[in-house]
C-alpha positions as a Markdown table, in Angstrom:
| # | Residue | x | y | z |
|---|---|---|---|---|
| 1 | Met | -51.2 | -15.4 | 5.7 |
| 2 | Val | -52.3 | -11.9 | 5.3 |
| 3 | Phe | -50.1 | -8.8 | 6.1 |
| 4 | Asp | -52.4 | -5.7 | 6.9 |
| 5 | Glu | -50.6 | -2.5 | 5.6 |
| 6 | Asn | -52.5 | 0.0 | 7.8 |
| 7 | Thr | -52.2 | -2.0 | 11.0 |
| 8 | Arg | -49.0 | -3.6 | 10.4 |
| 9 | Thr | -50.6 | -6.8 | 11.6 |
| 10 | Leu | -50.1 | -10.5 | 10.3 |
| 11 | Gln | -53.0 | -13.0 | 10.4 |
| 12 | Leu | -52.3 | -16.5 | 10.2 |
| 13 | Phe | -54.9 | -18.8 | 8.4 |
| 14 | Gln | -54.8 | -22.7 | 8.0 |
| 15 | Leu | -57.0 | -24.8 | 5.8 |
| 16 | Val | -59.3 | -27.2 | 7.7 |
| 17 | Asn | -61.8 | -29.5 | 6.4 |
| 18 | Gly | -61.8 | -27.4 | 2.9 |
| 19 | Arg | -62.1 | -23.8 | 4.8 |
| 20 | Tyr | -59.4 | -21.4 | 5.9 |
| 21 | Glu | -59.4 | -20.9 | 9.8 |
| 22 | Gln | -57.7 | -18.0 | 11.4 |
| 23 | Thr | -54.9 | -19.8 | 13.8 |
| 24 | Val | -52.8 | -18.3 | 16.5 |
| 25 | Ser | -49.2 | -18.6 | 16.5 |
| 26 | Ser | -46.7 | -17.9 | 19.5 |
| 27 | Gln | -44.0 | -16.5 | 16.8 |
| 28 | Ala | -44.2 | -13.5 | 14.4 |
| 29 | Arg | -43.1 | -15.5 | 11.6 |
| 30 | Val | -44.2 | -18.7 | 9.8 |
| 31 | Trp | -41.9 | -21.2 | 8.1 |
| 32 | Ile | -42.3 | -21.5 | 4.5 |
| 33 | Glu | -41.7 | -24.8 | 3.3 |
| 34 | Gly | -40.9 | -23.9 | -0.7 |
| 35 | Val | -38.3 | -21.4 | -0.3 |
| 36 | Glu | -36.9 | -22.6 | 3.3 |
| 37 | Leu | -37.4 | -19.4 | 5.0 |
| 38 | Tyr | -39.5 | -17.7 | 7.6 |
| 39 | Leu | -41.9 | -15.1 | 6.5 |
| 40 | Gly | -43.2 | -12.5 | 9.3 |
| 41 | Leu | -43.0 | -9.5 | 11.1 |
| 42 | Trp | -40.0 | -7.2 | 11.8 |
| 43 | Tyr | -39.9 | -4.3 | 13.6 |
| 44 | Gly | -37.2 | -1.7 | 12.8 |
| 45 | Phe | -36.3 | 1.2 | 10.5 |
| 46 | Trp | -36.7 | 0.8 | 6.8 |
| 47 | Ser | -38.0 | 3.5 | 4.0 |
| 48 | Lys | -37.6 | 6.2 | 6.3 |
| 49 | Ser | -39.9 | 4.9 | 8.9 |
| 50 | Thr | -39.8 | 2.7 | 12.0 |
| 51 | Gln | -42.5 | 0.3 | 12.3 |
| 52 | Gly | -43.4 | -3.2 | 11.5 |
| 53 | Trp | -42.5 | -4.7 | 8.0 |
| 54 | Leu | -43.1 | -8.1 | 6.5 |
| 55 | Arg | -39.8 | -9.7 | 6.0 |
| 56 | Trp | -38.1 | -12.9 | 5.3 |
| 57 | His | -35.8 | -14.6 | 7.8 |
| 58 | Asp | -33.1 | -17.2 | 7.6 |
| 59 | Pro | -33.2 | -20.5 | 9.3 |
| 60 | Ala | -31.6 | -19.2 | 12.4 |
| 61 | Gly | -34.1 | -16.7 | 12.3 |
| 62 | Asn | -31.9 | -13.7 | 11.2 |
| 63 | Pro | -33.6 | -11.0 | 8.9 |
| 64 | Val | -32.5 | -11.6 | 5.2 |
| 65 | Leu | -30.7 | -8.4 | 4.3 |
| 66 | Ala | -32.1 | -6.5 | 1.3 |
| 67 | Pro | -29.9 | -5.2 | -1.5 |
| 68 | Glu | -29.7 | -1.7 | 0.0 |
| 69 | Glu | -28.8 | -3.3 | 3.3 |
| 70 | Leu | -25.9 | -5.6 | 1.8 |
| 71 | Glu | -24.6 | -2.4 | 0.0 |
| 72 | Arg | -24.4 | -0.6 | 3.3 |
| 73 | Gln | -22.7 | -3.2 | 4.9 |
| 74 | Arg | -20.1 | -3.6 | 2.0 |
| 75 | Ala | -19.5 | 0.1 | 2.2 |
| 76 | Glu | -19.1 | -0.2 | 6.0 |
| 77 | Arg | -16.4 | -2.9 | 5.4 |
| 78 | Leu | -14.5 | -1.1 | 2.8 |
| 79 | Ala | -14.2 | 2.1 | 4.9 |
| 80 | Thr | -13.1 | 0.3 | 7.7 |
| 81 | Lys | -10.4 | -1.2 | 5.6 |
| 82 | Leu | -9.4 | 2.0 | 4.0 |
| 83 | Arg | -9.1 | 3.4 | 7.7 |
| 84 | Glu | -6.8 | 0.2 | 8.9 |
| 85 | Leu | -4.5 | 1.4 | 5.9 |
| 86 | Gly | -4.4 | 4.8 | 6.9 |
| 87 | Leu | -6.7 | 6.2 | 4.3 |
| 88 | Asp | -9.7 | 8.7 | 4.8 |
| 89 | Pro | -12.5 | 6.8 | 3.0 |
| 90 | Glu | -14.5 | 10.4 | 2.7 |
| 91 | Gln | -11.3 | 11.7 | 0.7 |
| 92 | Ile | -11.4 | 9.1 | -2.1 |
């Protein structure tokens, strides 16, 4: 698997008779046995830019969240809970 950072494309290769040959996949991701995750292209906003990114996906196909995304989700849940309690999260 080769990810071209300039063109944001993913090329897949398969070992055939001792040589690597480029293969075509109908999916934008590949299952990686050793880690039990998919690795593939994800299009979205990250690092101040919207484009294709190389990203891990869980067995259900959902993107594995980066630490920054997990923290943002946690902060959003906390803010929602504070509002439910009648508190303004911006004032705490």
